[in-house]
Each structure stands twice: as structure tokens, then as C-alpha cells.
C-alpha positions in Angstrom: 47.3 97.7 46.3 46.2 97.0 49.8 48.9 94.3 50.1 51.6 96.6 48.8 50.7 99.4 51.3 50.8 96.9 54.1 54.3 95.7 53.3 55.7 99.3 53.2 54.4 100.1 56.7 57.1 101.7 59.0 57.8 101.2 62.7 55.3 102.4 65.3 56.3 104.7 68.2 55.8 101.7 70.5 58.3 99.6 68.5 60.8 102.4 68.3 60.5 103.0 72.1 61.1 99.3 72.8 64.3 99.4 70.5 65.6 102.4 72.4 64.9 100.7 75.8 66.8 97.6 74.7 69.8 99.7 73.5 69.8 101.6 76.8 69.8 98.3 78.7 72.7 97.0 76.6 74.8 100.1 77.2 74.0 100.1 80.9 75.0 96.4 81.1 78.3 97.2 79.3 79.1 100.0 81.7 78.3 97.9 84.8 80.3 95.0 83.3 83.3 97.3 83.0 83.0 98.4 86.6 82.7 94.8 87.8 85.7 93.8 85.7 87.8 96.6 87.2 86.7 95.6 90.7 87.6 92.0 90.0 91.0 93.2 88.7 91.6 95.2 91.9 90.8 92.2 94.1 93.3 90.2 91.9 96.0 92.8 92.4 95.6 92.5 96.2 95.5 88.7 96.3 98.1 87.9 93.6 100.5 90.8 94.1 100.2 92.7 97.3 99.3 89.8 99.6 102.0 87.6 97.9 104.7 90.1 98.8 103.4 90.4 102.3 103.6 86.6 102.5 107.2 86.6 101.1 108.2 89.2 103.7 106.7 87.1 106.5 108.4 84.0 105.2 111.7 85.7 105.3 111.2 86.6 108.9 110.1 83.1 109.8 113.2 81.5 108.2 115.8 84.0 109.3 114.5 85.5 112.5 115.1 89.0 111.2 113.3 91.3 108.9 114.4 91.9 105.3 118.0 93.3 105.0 118.7 93.2 108.8 121.8 91.8 110.4 121.3 88.3 111.8 124.2 88.6 114.2 123.2 92.0 115.6 119.6 92.5 114.6 117.9 95.9 114.9 114.4 94.7 113.6 114.6 97.3 110.9 114.3 96.7 107.2 117.8 97.2 105.8 119.1 97.3 109.3 122.5 96.0 108.3 123.1 99.5 106.8 122.1 101.2 110.1 125.1 101.8 112.4 126.4 104.1 115.1 129.7 106.0 114.8 132.2 104.4 117.2 133.5 107.8 118.4 130.6 110.2 118.5 127.7 107.7 118.9 125.8 109.4 116.1 123.5 107.3 114.0 124.9 106.8 110.5 123.5 105.0 107.5 126.2 103.0 105.9 129.6 104.6 106.3 129.1 108.1 105.2 125.6 109.2 106.2 125.2 111.0 109.5 122.3 112.4 111.4 119.6 110.6 109.4 116.5 108.9 110.7 117.3 105.5 109.4 118.5 103.2 106.6 117.2 103.6 103.1 114.7 101.4 101.3 115.6 98.0 99.9 114.3 97.5 96.3 115.2 95.5 93.2 117.3 97.7 91.0 117.3 101.5 90.9 113.7 102.2 92.0 112.5 105.8 91.5 110.9 106.2 94.9 111.0 109.0 97.5 113.1 108.1 100.5 111.8 109.8 103.7 115.0 108.9 105.5 117.2 110.6 102.9 119.4 107.5 102.7 120.6 105.6 99.6 118.4 102.9 98.1 119.8 99.4 98.4 119.1 97.4 95.3 119.3 93.8 96.7 115.6 92.9 97.3 115.6 89.8 95.1 119.0 88.7 96.3 117.9 88.9 100.0 114.8 86.8 99.2 116.4 84.2 97.0 119.5 83.6 99.1 117.2 82.5 101.9 115.1 80.3 99.7 112.1 82.6 99.6 109.9 82.1 96.5 109.3 85.4 94.7 105.7 86.3 93.8 104.9 86.0 90.0 104.7 89.8 89.5 104.8 91.1 85.9 107.3 88.5 84.6 110.5 86.7 85.5 113.0 89.3 86.5 110.2 91.8 87.2 108.5 90.1 90.2 108.5 93.4 92.1 106.2 94.9 89.4 102.6 94.5 88.3 101.0 96.0 85.2 97.3 96.9 85.0 95.0 99.2 83.0 93.6 102.4 84.5 90.1 103.7 83.9 91.2 105.2 80.6 92.6 101.9 79.4 96.2 103.1 79.7 98.8 100.8 81.3 100.1 101.6 84.8 102.8 99.7 86.7 102.9 99.0 90.4 106.3 98.5 92.1 107.2 97.4 95.6 110.1 98.3 97.9 110.5 97.8 101.7 111.8 100.3 104.2 111.8 101.4 107.9 110.0 104.6 108.8 111.0 106.6 111.8 108.3 107.5 114.4 106.5 110.8 114.1 106.1 110.6 110.3 102.9 111.2 108.4 103.1 107.6 107.2 103.1 104.4 109.4 106.2 104.1 111.6 108.2 100.9 111.6 108.7 98.4 108.7 106.6 99.1 105.7 106.1 98.0 102.1 106.1 101.0 99.8 103.8 100.5 96.8 104.1 103.0 94.0 102.1 103.4 90.8 98.6 103.3 92.4 95.8 105.2 90.7 93.6 106.9 93.3 90.7 104.6 92.9 93.0 101.5 93.2 94.6 103.0 96.4 91.2 103.6 97.9 90.0 100.2 97.0 93.0 98.5 98.6 92.7 100.7 101.7 89.0 99.7 102.0 90.0 96.0 101.7 92.9 96.2 104.1 91.7 98.7 106.8 88.0 98.5 106.2 87.9 102.2 105.5 89.4 104.4 102.8 91.3 106.8 105.1 94.6 108.1 103.9 95.9 109.0 107.3 94.7 106.1 109.5 95.3 102.4 109.7 98.2 100.3 108.3 97.7 101.5 104.7 98.3 105.2 104.2 99.2 107.7 101.5 102.7 109.1 101.2 103.1 112.8 100.8 100.3 114.1 103.0 101.0 116.5 105.8 99.5 116.8 109.2 98.6 113.1 109.6 100.9 112.8 112.6 99.3 115.8 114.4 95.8 116.2 113.0 93.7 113.5 114.6 90.6 114.3 112.5 89.3 110.9 111.2 88.5 110.0 107.6 91.0 112.1 105.7 90.5 111.4 102.0 93.1 110.2 99.6 94.6 113.1 97.8 94.0 113.0 94.1 91.3 111.5 91.8 91.0 109.9 88.4 90.3 113.3 86.9 94.0 114.2 87.3 96.5 113.4 84.5 99.7 111.6 85.1 102.2 113.8 87.0 99.5 116.3 87.9 98.9 117.0 91.6 95.8 118.6 93.3 96.3 122.1 94.7 93.3 122.1 97.0 90.3 119.9 98.0 88.1 121.5 95.3 90.6 120.9 92.5 89.2 118.4 90.0 92.1 118.2 87.7 92.3 118.9 84.0 93.0 115.5 82.3 91.5 114.6 78.9 89.6 111.3 78.5 92.6 109.7 76.7 95.2 110.8 79.3 97.1 108.4 81.6 95.8 108.9 85.2 97.8 110.3 88.0 99.4 107.8 90.5 100.1 107.9 94.3 102.4 106.0 96.7 101.2 104.0 99.7 102.9 102.7 102.8 101.7 99.4 104.0 102.8 98.6 107.6 104.2 95.1 108.1 103.5 92.9 111.2 107.2 92.3 111.9 
């Protein structure tokens, strides 16, 4: 009888406590592991995609003496500068042959990129052709034929797609002036991480990496303006004020923002 009672003895409180502690440690390790994996993915995005496109842009300048899409015979040192002309009679700046009074040429992308053009000029779809005809190797990107794109997972596990274009920004804008790389499809946490790695501080209005769509950056000199938006906003949703936390569900695709990365040339 005494042997039978001993074999039916249950767990003690100490043993149950140890089991709960072990479970908690495992769950914590999984959570930390996910954050570390995401951080490693963000570093990979910068090194394998963003930096590779910066290198391709610089290689184009080194080989041709002009920036992407500029005219080698009459350079303007503007991205897509070959589309930027002056009317022979009035002297007004025109973009192409039928745009008058604009701030500059439109972006140069691959295909019909759905990006906002702050110069209100047509998008030129010859990015790949401009690179390849000068012998510039395209970055790997998503796949062959989609080198201007990169797919990654947001914090909800939903796919997001980055896409790059290049353009010239006129002075006095709320984004960097001069030649920039426009990166669309950034989740807010990815944008902040890239800004931290590039500028050393996640500031949406300062440095060479800034957010498109903010207002007051050109006149408001207050430092450390935060990136607008957060992972609590669903795709297509936009914050209405600084206290707005969004209304996404856990399974929703996260909102994205657009950044302008100023080039050296």
C-alpha cells in the first residue's frame, strides 16, 4: 500500500513553479529571438539593397561623369536632367517639351512606379536601361527583372515591398534638396532603423535620410522630429495627430512611408 501511494504522488508547488519559470524563459527567448531576427533583416536590407543601389548610382557617375539620366553633352547635374530644358523664346523652365513652370524633371524609375512626384512632372521609366547601357551591374533586388524591389515581412508577418526611384528635388522642400533616391514601402520601424544607421539619429526632418509628406521641415528648425506613423497603423491608414495610435488589428498589414535619401553626387 505504501508503495502504491508513493507512485501516485503529484507535483509539488516547487516543481510546478520551476516548470512555469522554464516556460517563461522559453517564451522570452522566442520573443527576443524574433526581435534579433528582424534587426538582422533590417541590416541586410540596408547592406544588400539600399547600399547596393547607392553604389550603382555612384558607379554610373564615375563611368559617365554625369548623374543618372543627365545629358552628357550639356550636363545639369540633375537626375533625369536630359528632360529638363528651357524654352528658347521665353526662357521659362520646362520639363520635356510640354511642361512649363515646374520645379524640375520627374523621377526616373523602372516601369510605371506609383510614387508621388513633388516636381509634378512625368515619371521616366528607363532606370534599368540607363544603368545597363553604361555597363552598371544592377543590385540583386527581389529577382531578375525586379532589381529595383525588395520583399520583406513586417512585424505582423505580412509581406511588404520596397521600391527605389531617383529624382532631383528643388531647394526649399521639406525633403533633402538635390539628387535623391526615393524609397517607398518602408514600415515605420524599418524607416527609423535605416535613419538611425545612416544619420546616427532617427530624425524625420534632419540629415540625408528624411520622410516624405511631412510639413514644416524647411522652416521649423526644432531638432528630433519623429517619423510620422507607427506599427499600430494599418496599411493605407495615416495618423491625424501625434497622439493617434492607429486602429489596426494584429493580422493587418502595417502602414508604409516614403523616404528620400540624398546622394553624394
